[in-house]
N, C-alpha and C positions, 0 to 999 in steps of 0.2 A: 386564553390570551391570544390575540391576533398577532401575526408576524410583524406588522408595521407599527404596533403600539409603542414599543419602547425606544423608537428611533432617537428622539431628542434627549432621553435620559441615559443612554449608554455612554460611559466614559470613553474618551478618545483612546487611552491606552488599551482598554478592553476591546475596542474595535480593531486596532492593529493586531492585538493577540488572536482574535477571532479569524483574521485573515490567514493565519498560519495553520488553520485546521488541526488544533492540538491533538484531538483523538487519533486522527490519521498519522500525525508525526510521531505520536507515542509509540504506535505500532511499528513504525519504520525504524525508530531507535531501538526498540525492543528486539527486532529481527537482526539489526546490525550488531547489537550487544551479544546476541547469541553466536554470530559469527566470529566475534572477537574471542569469546569464551572458549569456543570449540578449537580455535587456532593455538591455544595455550595448553600444553600437555597436562599441567597440574594447576595448582592455584596461582594466581598472578603474583608477580613480585611487586615491590613498591614502585619501581619504574613502570612496570606494565599497567598498574592501577591508574598512574597518571595518564598513560597513553590512552586507556580505555575511557577515562573521564573526558579528555581533550577530544577524542574521536567522537564520542557521543554528543558533546556540545557542538562540534563543527558540523557533524551530519544533521543534527537538529536545526541549526541556523540555515543551512542550505536547503534542507527539505521545506522549512517554513518559508523560505523565499520563493521556491517553486510554487508552494500552495497560494501565496499571495499574488504571484504573477498570474496563476491560473484564475484566481478571483477577478483580476483586472480585465483579462482577456474575455472572460465568460460573464461579465456583469449583466449584459443584455439577456443572455440565456438564463442566467440565475434568477433574474427578476420575474421570469415566466413560470418558474417552477416552484411549487409549494416547499420542496425540500431544501431549496437554497435561497428562497427570497429574502431570508432574514439577514443575509451576509451584508456587511457594511457597504461594500461596493455596489451591490445590487440595489440598495435602498438610498445610494447617493450620500451617505454619511461621510465617506472618504473620497477625495478626488482621485483622478487618474494619476496626477503628479505626486500626491502623497503616497499612493500605493506603489507606484514605480520606484520612488526614492527608498521606500521601506524595503521592497523586495531586493533592489540593487544592493543596499546597504547590508542586509542580512547575508546575501550571497557572497559579497566581498569579504565580510568579517569571517564568515564560516570557512571560505576557501582559504584565507590567510592563516586561520588557526590550524586547519588541517595541513597546510604546507609546512608551516614552521615548527609545529609540535607533534605531528604524526609522521607523515611522509608524503612526497610529491604524488606517488601513484594513488594513494587514497583521495588526495584533492582532485586529481584529474578524473578519476572514476566518479567521484561525487558530482563534480561539475558537469560531466557528460550525463549523469542521471538528471540533473537539473534541466539541461538542454532537452533530453529526451522526453521529459514529462511536460515541462512548461512550453516548449515550442514544438517539437515533432508531434507529440500526442495532442496537446491542447489546441494548437493553431492548425495543424495540418490534418491529422488522422481523425480526430473526434467528429468534425463536421463533414468528413469526406466518405468514410467507409463504415459499414456495420461491424467490421472486423477491428475497430479501433481499440477495443478492449484487449484483443488478443495480441496485436502488434505492440500496442503501447504498454502492454503488461510487462514488458522487458524492463522498463524503468522502475516499475513497482517491485520487481523481483530482485533489484540490485542490493538492498540493504545488507544481507548477510555477506555478499561479495565484498562490500565496502569494509565491513567489520574484519573479515579475514585478512584483506590487504593492509588494514591499519596495524595488525599484529605482525604478520609474516612478510609484508612487502611484496607479495605476489598474489596470483589467483590460482588456487589449487583446485584439484578435482572435487574436494569436499565442498568448497565454496559454490562450484557450478552445480552440484546436486541440490544444495539448498536453494539456489536460483531457480532451478527447474521446478522444484516443488511449488514455489510462490508463483511462478510463471503460469503453471497449469491450474493453480488454485484461483487466480484472478478472474477468468471468464465466468465460471459458474457462480462465483461470489457476486460479481457485478450484474450478471444476467438475471439473477434472482431478484435483485433490486429493480432492475429495469422492467421486469414483468409486472410488478405491482404499481410501478411509476410510469407506465407506458404512456399515459395521457400527457404527462408532463413533458416527456421527451418528444412526443409528437408535436405539442404546442411550441416547443422550443425549436423545432426543425432539425433535431439531432437524429442521424440515421442509426439509432440503436437497433439491435438485432430483433426485438419484438415489434418494433415499428416497421422495419423493412421486410422481414420474413414471417412475421405472425407469432402468435403465442405458441402453437403446437411445435413449430420447428425449434424455437428457443428452448422449450422444455426438453426436447430430445438432445440438443447440444449440451445442455446442463448435465443430463444423465451421462452422456458419453465422456464428458470431461471429468466428472467425478470418478468414473471407472479408470480412466487414464491416470488420474491424480493418485488413486489408490495404489497403483503400481509404482508410481514415482515415490510415494511416501515409504515404501519398503527399501528403497535404495540405500539409505544411510546404514541400515543393518547389513544389507548385502555386501556393501563396500567395506564394511568393518569399522565404520566410524561411530557406531553405537551398538548397544547390547540389547539383551532380551527385554529389559524394562521399556525402552523406547519401542521395540517392535510390538509389544503388547498394547501400548497406548496408541501407536499409529494404526494398528489394525483396528481397534475399537472405534476410534474417532472417524477413520476412513470408511468403516462400514456404515457408521451413522450418517455421514455425508452422502454416501451412495444411496442409502435408504431414503433420505430426504429427496434426492434426485429422482429416484424411481417413483416415489409417491407423487411428486410433482408432475412427472411425465404421465402417470396414469390418470390423475384427476386434478385439475387446477383449481386453486382459489387463492385470492389475494392473501388471506391469512397464512396459508401454507407457504407461499412465496416469501412472506416476511419471515416466517420461522426458519426457512431454508437459509435466507440471507444472514440471520442471527446466528444460526448454528455454524455457518462458514466461518464467522469470526471466532467462534469458540474453537472450532477444528484447528485453525492455524495457530492460535495462542497456546492451546494445550499440546499441540505437536511440537512446537518449539520449545515449550517449557520442558517437556519430556526429554527432549534432546539435551537440554542444559543439565537436568538432574541425572540423567543416565551418564553423562560425561563425567560428572564428579563422583559417581558411586562406582565406576569401573576401576 
């Protein structure tokens, strides 16, 4: 099926839903939920369950707003890339005005929900994340520097910090450790994608690392980041916020990610880059799930 074929048949509500990048937002909310769960010593009370629900909804709304704004700003770029040409803004299904109103409405609703039902700190941190991703990363960094993913990764690493702040009302060292893990995970995750989508990025005029510095240099950077990430993934155990179960899982999946990074560095293929990208998603999901399970078994 071609990317342009279903343009007239896509329902309007589904078009708006697609703007929020649901799969990305699901991972964001999942990481935020992990931060909330780890901030509670035992099982949540009834009041804390309500806070968890409201925080997840508020973060989902603001994250969806940031995704929609990203689609608006990058509609021209998206139209040139096979991976994103299906988006409603890239195909002209939704106007700039519709997208802007939708994004603004989601952000306002989510921010109000966080302010009144969670706490002001969580609202401000979430709004700062919105600005960091939708404006600083999308508008400034992405078209300007090949280090866009590294610098802009700070916004993507914020979800567990938001979750921790929602429960504790502060930003503790545990939240910063989780932030560091996602921050270091982001470059090898996205660069693996950029390797096999390099022609898309070149056509779009985006200075992604494989475009500006070449395939070999990017593969080396992926390997180095997976090694640094390996060390960061051990920090929850070293700091005492997790036990042996987490350590065993973290060690196993981190070895796996490093193995993919090493294999990619030694010999490149698009198929291997795709597998590395997919494994990076498994790595983060399994790592945070292990943190959650370990937390309740200790």
